[in-house]
C-alpha positions, 0 to 999 in steps of 0.5 A: 097724259098722252104725248105724241112725238113727231120727228123725221127720223131719216138719220139717227141724229141728236134730235132722235136721240134726245126724243128716245131718251126723253120717251124712255125716262118719262114717268110712265104712271103719268105720261104715255109717249107715242111716236109718229116717225119714219120706220128707220132703225135704230130709233124704231127698234129702241122704241119697241124695246120700251113698248112705245107705240109707233105710227110709221110715217114718211117725211122724205117729201117736202110737200105731202098732203098724205103725211098731213092727212096721216098726222091728222088721223093720228091725232084723231085716233089717239087724242093726245094732250100734247104734240111735241115735234122737232126738225123743220119738216116735223114742226111744219106738219105737226103745227098744221095737223094740230090746227085742222084736227078739231081736237083740243091739243097743245103744241110744243116745238123743239128747236135745235137748229133754226131753219135759217142755218140749214146748210144742206139744202138750196136757196129756194128750199131754204127760202120755202122752209123759213116761210113755212116755219114762220107762218105756222109758228102761231099754232105752237103753244111753247117753244123749246130751245136747246141753248140760250143762244137759240133762245135769243135767235128766236126772239131776235129773228122770229119775233117770238116773245121770251115767255113763249120760249123755254131753254132746256139743255140736252141731258146725258145718262151719267150711268151709261157714260161712265168711264169706269165701266168700259175697257178701252183696250177692248174696243181698240182690239175690235178696231185693230188698233194698237194700245200705244196709238194715240186716238183723236176722234170726232163724232157726228153726222158727216155734214157741212155744219159739223165741219169735219173737213177742218178736223182732217186739215188739222190732222195734216198739221199734227202729222208733221210732228207726230206719226203714232196717231190714228184719227177716228171720224165716227158717224155717217152722212152725205159727205162721207165720200168727200171727206175721204177724198180729202184725206186721200188727196192730203196723202193722210188717209192711212192715219184715218178710220171712218167707222160709219154709224155706231151705237156703241158711243161710250165704248168708242169714247173710252178708247179716245185720248182726245175728242174734237168738235170742229163744228161751225154751227151747233144748237147744243151738241150731244156728242160733246156732252157725251165726251165730256161725261166720259172724262175726255179732254176736248178741243172745241170751236168758239161758236154759240151753243158750245160756249154755253157748255165749256169754258176755255182752259177750264173744262176744254180747250177752245179754238178759233172756228173754221181754223184748222191751224188753231184746232191743231194747236190746241190738240198739240198742246194736249199731246204735250201737257198730259197733266193739263189734259187729265185736268180738263177731262176731270173738270168736263165730267163734273160739268156734265154731272152738275149741269147736264144730267138727263134727269134734269132734262126729263124733269124740265119736260114733265114740268112743262107738260103739266103746265100746258095741260093745266092751262 
């Protein structure tokens, strides 16, 4: 069965990681994954390692008849059984291409962040995206929501029936995110960080919704009581310079390390003492699951998507959203109570092992593909 995956790949975010993970894990005796995406790294090189066919396409333009033509030609050439897309632009063009390709093909759209919650675009673009999304949803055979809260959102705000939406949580490779196989001192040495430093970090694209600004503001409060700390901001994005300036303006830049984009996430997580996710919007954050799988005590915000993963005081500490004081309070508690921190980390790993294994995610997708093919 041929599956054509379509994704923007302008950044190597959670969607790209999830599609790569899925394509790598599919049973190749039953499924043949093909990708249509931009030629950016590291997705393309990783796909090539897996001998997965790639059609380079550009999705940087809001309106592109050439892109639509490219996708229609790919569909006509490959004749896939299913076209599976993720992200606003990829979903829009995939649905239209499927409808005008004259090929019998089923369509799947994964929703990680609804277009209404896009924060990095102006009002007019967002209005256009919302309209385009709703007008083309009728061409989609099945929607995948990465959380139950997203499923409810689609039902309530897009009038999609519940039986057309399947919740499939993101999955983590347990073997790769195994704390026993990494040496924290090695990565600390690479980063020129002393072993006695407390490392507190966050991982994600540097964007408005990931809200690293509250992490920086929380750090200011923490540094009033602790100075033997380094704060790691792992990832890259449009707000990097803004965030760096914020740390400088608060006179705490020397306590921060902006690593930029990194692929060695398990190694970096192994070196952290505490992981923080200060987001104000999330579908279902992969970075949180990765940190939990590495047995890290986590401080997260009280928002939908995250609430389906953690329980306060059981496998993480939950702070108020958009509240740096609350985030700082939770971090300070973990710095004081090392026993509780270890307990939370242990419970966090068990949560991922039991509920968020990549094997479960891949199996759910394979089952869906078979069901759609046989309809």
